[in-house]
C-alpha positions in Angstrom: 22.4 -12.4 7.8 23.5 -14.2 4.6 22.8 -17.5 3.0 25.8 -19.1 4.6 24.4 -18.3 8.0 21.4 -20.4 7.1 23.7 -23.3 6.3 22.5 -23.4 2.7 24.5 -25.9 0.5 27.6 -24.1 -0.9 26.7 -24.9 -4.6 23.2 -23.4 -4.0 24.8 -20.3 -2.3 27.0 -19.9 -5.4 24.0 -20.0 -7.7 22.0 -17.6 -5.6 24.9 -15.1 -5.5 25.4 -15.4 -9.3 21.7 -14.5 -9.6 22.3 -11.3 -7.7 20.7 -12.3 -4.3 23.1 -11.4 -1.5 20.9 -11.5 1.6 17.9 -13.7 2.4 14.5 -12.1 2.6 12.4 -12.4 5.8 10.4 -15.3 4.5 13.6 -17.1 3.6 15.2 -16.4 6.9 12.3 -18.0 8.8 11.3 -20.8 6.4 14.6 -22.3 5.4 15.7 -23.5 8.9 12.3 -25.0 9.7 12.0 -26.8 6.4 15.6 -28.2 6.9 14.4 -29.5 10.2 11.6 -31.4 8.5 8.7 -29.3 9.8 5.5 -28.7 7.9 5.3 -25.0 7.1 2.6 -22.5 6.4 4.1 -19.3 4.9 1.9 -16.2 4.5 3.7 -13.8 2.1 3.1 -11.9 -1.1 4.6 -11.5 -4.5 8.3 -10.5 -4.5 8.9 -11.9 -1.0 11.2 -14.6 -2.2 9.1 -17.6 -1.3 10.3 -19.7 -4.2 13.8 -19.7 -2.7 12.3 -20.2 0.8 11.0 -23.6 -0.1 13.2 -24.3 -3.2 16.6 -24.1 -1.6 16.0 -26.6 1.3 14.2 -29.0 -1.1 17.1 -28.9 -3.6 19.5 -29.7 -0.8 17.6 -32.8 0.1 16.5 -34.5 -3.2 18.9 -37.1 -4.7 19.8 -37.4 -8.3 18.2 -40.3 -10.3 15.9 -41.3 -7.5 12.6 -40.5 -9.3 10.2 -37.6 -8.5 10.8 -36.6 -4.9 9.2 -33.1 -4.8 5.8 -32.0 -6.2 4.9 -28.3 -6.3 1.4 -27.2 -7.3 0.8 -23.7 -8.7 -2.5 -22.1 -9.9 -1.4 -20.7 -13.2 0.9 -21.6 -16.1 2.9 -18.4 -15.7 3.7 -19.1 -12.1 4.4 -22.8 -12.9 7.0 -21.8 -15.5 8.5 -19.1 -13.3 8.9 -21.4 -10.3 10.4 -24.1 -12.5 12.9 -21.7 -14.1 13.9 -20.4 -10.6 14.5 -23.9 -9.3 16.6 -24.8 -12.3 18.6 -21.6 -11.8 19.1 -22.3 -8.1 20.2 -25.9 -8.8 22.3 -25.3 -11.9 25.5 -26.5 -10.1 23.8 -29.7 -8.9 22.9 -32.7 -11.0 19.1 -32.3 -10.5 16.3 -31.6 -12.9 13.0 -29.8 -12.3 10.4 -29.9 -15.0 7.1 -27.9 -15.5 3.9 -29.6 -16.5 0.8 -27.5 -17.5 -2.0 -27.4 -19.9 -2.3 -25.7 -23.3 0.8 -27.4 -24.8 1.5 -31.0 -26.0 1.6 -33.7 -23.3 4.1 -36.0 -24.9 7.2 -33.9 -24.4 6.2 -33.6 -20.7 5.9 -37.4 -20.5 9.5 -37.7 -21.7 10.7 -35.0 -19.3 9.0 -36.6 -16.3 11.2 -39.8 -16.7 14.3 -37.8 -15.7 12.9 -35.3 -13.2 13.5 -35.1 -9.5 11.2 -32.1 -9.0 7.9 -31.5 -10.7 6.1 -28.1 -10.8 2.6 -28.3 -12.2 -0.9 -27.0 -12.4 -3.7 -29.2 -11.0 -5.4 -30.0 -14.2 -2.3 -31.2 -16.0 -1.1 -33.2 -13.0 -4.4 -35.0 -12.9 -4.1 -35.7 -16.7 -0.7 -37.4 -16.0 -2.1 -39.4 -13.0 -5.0 -40.7 -15.2 -2.5 -41.6 -17.9 -0.2 -43.2 -15.3 2.7 -41.2 -16.8 3.7 -39.8 -13.4 4.5 -41.6 -10.2 4.4 -40.1 -6.7 5.9 -43.2 -5.0 9.1 -41.4 -4.0 7.6 -38.0 -3.3 8.9 -36.6 0.1 8.1 -32.9 -0.4 4.8 -31.4 -1.3 4.3 -27.6 -1.9 1.0 -25.8 -2.5 1.9 -22.4 -3.8 -0.6 -19.5 -3.9 -3.1 -21.6 -2.1 -5.7 -18.8 -1.8 -5.7 -18.2 -5.5 -5.8 -22.0 -6.2 -9.0 -22.3 -4.2 -10.4 -19.0 -5.5 -10.1 -20.5 -9.0 -12.1 -23.6 -8.0 -9.2 -26.1 -7.7 -10.2 -27.4 -4.2 -11.3 -30.9 -5.4 -8.4 -31.2 -7.8 -5.9 -30.4 -5.0 -7.6 -32.9 -2.6 -7.4 -35.6 -5.3 -3.7 -35.0 -5.9 -2.9 -34.9 -2.2 -4.6 -38.2 -1.7 -2.1 -39.8 -4.2 1.0 -38.4 -2.5 2.5 -40.6 0.3 1.3 -39.7 3.8 4.9 -39.7 5.1 5.8 -36.4 3.4 6.7 -32.9 4.4 4.1 -30.4 3.3 4.6 -26.7 2.7 1.8 -24.2 1.9 2.3 -20.6 0.8 -0.5 -18.1 0.5 -0.9 -14.3 0.5 -4.1 -14.7 2.5 -5.5 -17.5 4.6 -9.3 -17.7 4.0 -11.5 -20.5 5.6 -11.0 -22.9 2.7 -7.2 -22.7 3.1 -7.5 -23.0 6.9 -9.6 -26.2 6.5 -6.9 -27.8 4.2 -4.2 -26.8 6.7 -6.0 -28.5 9.5 -6.7 -31.6 7.4 -3.4 -32.2 5.7 -0.5 -30.5 7.6 1.0 -31.9 10.8 1.7 -29.4 13.5 2.8 -26.8 11.0 5.1 -23.8 11.8 3.1 -20.6 10.9 5.3 -18.0 9.4 3.9 -14.6 8.4 5.7 -11.8 6.6 4.0 -8.7 5.4 4.5 -6.6 2.3 6.0 -3.4 3.5 4.7 -0.3 1.8 7.3 2.5 2.2 5.2 5.7 2.5 8.1 7.9 1.7 8.5 6.2 -1.7 5.0 5.2 -2.6 2.3 7.7 -3.4 -1.2 6.3 -2.9 -4.1 8.4 -4.4 -7.6 7.9 -5.6 -9.8 9.8 -8.0 -13.6 9.9 -7.4 -14.9 9.7 -11.0 -18.2 8.9 -12.7 -18.2 5.4 -14.2 -18.6 6.7 -17.8 -15.5 8.9 -17.3 -13.3 6.3 -15.8 -11.6 5.0 -19.0 -10.9 8.5 -20.4 -9.2 9.5 -17.1 -7.1 6.3 -17.2 -5.9 7.2 -20.7 -5.1 10.7 -19.6 -3.1 9.5 -16.7 -1.2 6.9 -18.7 -0.3 9.5 -21.4 1.0 11.9 -18.8 2.8 9.7 -16.4 6.5 9.6 -16.0 8.4 6.9 -18.0 8.3 3.4 -16.7 6.1 0.2 -16.8 2.5 0.6 -15.6 0.3 -2.2 -14.4 -3.5 -1.8 -14.7 -5.6 -4.3 -12.7 -9.1 -5.4 -13.8 -11.5 -7.7 -12.0 -12.4 -10.1 -14.9 -10.8 -11.6 -18.0 -13.3 -9.9 -20.3 -12.7 -6.4 -18.7 -9.0 -7.0 -19.0 -9.3 -7.6 -22.8 -11.7 -4.7 -23.3 -9.4 -2.2 -21.4 -6.3 -3.4 -23.2 -7.9 -3.2 -26.6 -9.3 0.3 -26.0 -6.0 1.5 -24.7 -4.3 0.2 -27.8 -6.9 1.9 -30.0 -6.2 5.2 -28.2 -2.4 5.0 -28.8 -1.3 3.4 -25.6 1.2 0.5 -25.9 -0.7 -2.0 -23.8 -1.2 -5.8 -23.7 -3.5 -8.0 -21.6 -2.7 -11.1 -19.7 -5.1 -13.5 -18.0 -5.9 -17.2 -17.9 -8.1 -17.2 -21.0 -5.2 -16.5 -23.5 -4.0 -19.2 -25.8 -0.6 -20.5 -24.7 1.1 -19.0 -27.8 -0.4 -15.6 -27.0 0.7 -15.8 -23.4 4.2 -16.7 -24.3 4.3 -13.8 -26.8 3.0 -11.3 -24.1 5.6 -12.6 -21.6 8.3 -12.3 -24.2 7.3 -8.7 -25.0 7.3 -7.9 -21.3 10.7 -9.4 -20.7 12.1 -7.4 -23.6 10.5 -4.2 -22.2 8.5 -3.7 -25.4 5.3 -3.0 -23.4 4.4 0.3 -21.6 1.2 -0.9 -19.9 0.3 -4.4 -18.7 -3.4 -5.0 -18.1 -4.0 -8.0 -15.9 -6.3 -9.9 -13.5 -5.1 -10.5 -10.0 -4.5 -14.2 -10.5 -2.5 -13.8 -13.8 -0.4 -11.1 -12.1 0.5 -13.5 -9.3 2.6 -15.4 -11.8 4.6 -12.4 -13.0 7.8 -11.3 -11.3 8.1 -8.0 -13.0 10.7 -5.4 -11.9 10.7 -1.6 -12.5 7.0 -1.0 -12.3 6.5 2.7 -11.7 2.7 2.9 -11.6 -0.1 0.6 -10.4 -3.6 1.5 -11.5 -6.7 -0.1 -9.8 -9.1 0.2 -12.7 -11.4 -2.1 -10.7 -11.1 -1.7 -7.0 -10.0 -4.8 -5.1 -12.3 -6.4 -2.6 -9.9 -6.6 0.3 -7.0 -4.6 1.8 -4.8 -7.7 1.4 -5.4 -7.7 -2.4 -4.9 -4.0 -2.5 -1.5 -4.2 -0.7 -0.6 -7.2 -2.9 -1.2 -5.0 -6.0 0.5 -1.9 -4.9 3.5 -3.9 -3.5 4.6 -4.3 -7.1 5.9 -0.7 -7.2 8.3 1.4 -5.1 10.7 -1.5 -4.8 14.5 -1.5 -4.2 14.5 2.2 -3.3 12.6 3.4 -6.4 9.6 5.7 -6.2 6.1 4.5 -7.3 2.5 5.5 -7.6 -0.6 3.6 -6.8 -3.7 5.0 -8.3 -7.3 3.9 -7.7 -10.2 5.0 -10.0 -13.2 5.1 -7.7 -16.7 5.1 -9.0 -20.0 4.9 -7.1 -20.0 1.1 -7.7 -16.8 0.7 -5.7 -17.6 2.3 -2.4 -18.1 -1.0 -0.5 -14.9 -2.5 -1.8 -12.9 0.6 -1.0 -14.4 0.6 2.5 -13.0 -2.9 2.9 -9.6 -1.8 1.6 -9.4 1.1 4.1 -10.0 -1.1 7.1 -6.2 -1.4 7.0 -5.5 1.8 8.9 -1.8 1.7 7.9 -2.8 2.7 4.4 -2.6 6.4 3.6 -4.7 6.8 0.4 -5.2 10.5 -0.5 -7.8 12.0 -2.7 -6.4 13.6 -5.8 -8.2 16.3 -7.7 -9.5 15.1 -11.0 -7.5 16.9 -13.8 -9.0 18.1 -17.0 -8.9 15.4 -19.7 -10.1 14.8 -23.2 -12.9 12.4 -23.9 -11.7 9.3 -25.8 -13.5 6.6 -27.7 -14.3 3.4 -25.7 -15.8 0.4 -27.5 -17.0 -2.9 -26.1 -16.4 -5.5 -28.8 -19.2 -8.1 -29.3 -16.6 -10.8 -30.1 -16.6 -12.1 -26.6 -14.3 -14.9 -25.8 -11.6 -13.7 -28.2 -8.8 -12.2 -26.2 -7.0 -9.1 -27.4 -4.3 -10.0 -29.8 -6.2 -13.1 -31.1 -8.4 -11.2 -33.6 -8.8 -12.2 -37.2 -5.5 -11.2 -38.9 -7.5 -9.8 -41.8 -9.4 -7.3 -39.7 -6.7 -4.6 -40.0 -7.5 -3.2 -36.6 -11.3 -3.0 -37.1 -13.8 -5.0 -35.1 -16.5 -6.9 -36.9 -20.0 -7.6 -35.6 -22.3 -5.5 -33.6 -20.6 -3.2 -31.2 -21.4 -0.6 -28.6 -19.3 2.5 -28.2 -19.4 5.6 -26.2 -17.0 8.4 -25.3 -15.5 8.0 -21.9 -15.1 11.6 -20.7 -16.8 14.9 -20.4 -13.9 17.3 -20.4 -13.5 17.8 -16.7 -12.0 21.0 -15.6 -9.1 20.8 -13.3 -5.3 20.7 -13.2 -3.9 19.0 -16.3 -0.8 16.8 -16.4 0.5 14.1 -14.2 -1.6 13.1 -11.2 1.5 13.6 -9.0 1.0 17.4 -9.3 -2.7 17.5 -8.5 -4.1 18.9 -5.4 -4.8 16.3 -2.7 -6.5 16.0 0.6 -7.0 13.1 2.9 -9.4 10.5 1.6 -12.8 12.0 0.8 -13.7 13.1 -2.7 -16.1 15.6 -4.0 -18.2 13.7 -6.5 -21.2 11.5 -6.3 -23.4 9.8 -3.8 -23.5 6.2 -2.8 -26.7 4.8 -4.3 -27.6 2.7 -1.2 -26.2 4.8 1.6 -26.9 8.4 0.8 -23.9 10.6 0.8 -20.8 8.4 0.6 -17.9 8.7 3.0 -15.7 9.2 -0.1 -17.7 12.2 -1.2 -17.4 14.0 2.1 -14.8 16.6 3.1 -15.2 15.8 6.8 -13.1 13.2 8.2 -12.5 11.2 11.1 -10.5 9.0 8.7 -8.7 11.7 6.8 -5.3 10.1 6.6 -6.0 6.4 6.6 -7.0 5.2 4.4 -16.1 -12.3 -9.9 -15.2 -14.0 -12.1 -13.7 -17.4 -11.6 -10.8 -17.1 -13.6 -7.4 -18.2 -14.5 
């Protein structure tokens, strides 16, 4: 199937082909015809599935030049807002249409000027509400409403903001909701605001022949040293390290940098100038390691990721698959590595409820202990330190060395001995001997912070 088969407007097809997309993805194949019919749509898909084109192409076909704002797209983060807006303008470059992005952290006056000429608006909830209160945006002509990354939107506490915005959009509209997962809060909104929606689900496909999934069972105080060892010894390529909170993201990125690893952090607490700098460095491939929260990563469409590291274990299999789905794309090989401590057993049990996952235990290699310091300057993201500090950190600080010189095979984790899941270290503090510290195995091959 190609885009012509979906009866996409020829000028949109031309732009899509110029961008290097020759065949529609599964989510596009299923969503585009239904949206063109005028149906409300719920699309369940993950990063890299092509959902921006799935809703963007049929919307661009139907909006009219110089008829005011006709489509409103809400996103949870600034990164995703900018990315979606850029994609829409690229798709519509042969049409006389304008999409504009409105988000916080930058001046509002240039946005007010841009809104006067836009047919499509992509925005974050807070800044959209700012414009509503100032009466600098009008939804009178809005016919299309899209809620993107709905699960993360609600996880970040935007439920009331979204409800307020939706109450200002005309009832006679077409509503599209996209989400990697559909928790109860999202289900409630679907029942309340969508009319007989078409439910479309596509799953992130993990190619086992290309993606190696392993975990290391490691004491908490050794975890960072092992991460440094693995990053230093991995094959070339961009690595992504996932942390649970903004503060942990900053601490890990800072300590990696102190230990000679070219790393940067991205999360919702960065200043806008810092975020733009990090994204620019990422685009120019000047970064070897990106440390991110799940929500911030949702707004990044990053290609050529060779390794994904779960420094903090995700709480669900959906989130795990969402993370590891960033590597082993387009026929390339990839590695997904989880650093498992005795604090993580419950979350890892949840991940392994998905019996399609094959996460193997890797033998812990020998590694050097490295310095790990928790900076007392909380709230100051990595990269926003005092420019006179010359790399030092002022104020009280706590530091320790993150390794004890484990014996084992050195080098890349790809070469380590592996078994089916079940490690050889540690006990679960609340359940006696952990399932991850047992060699037996009926499961041998299957494997909070509000934020952005």
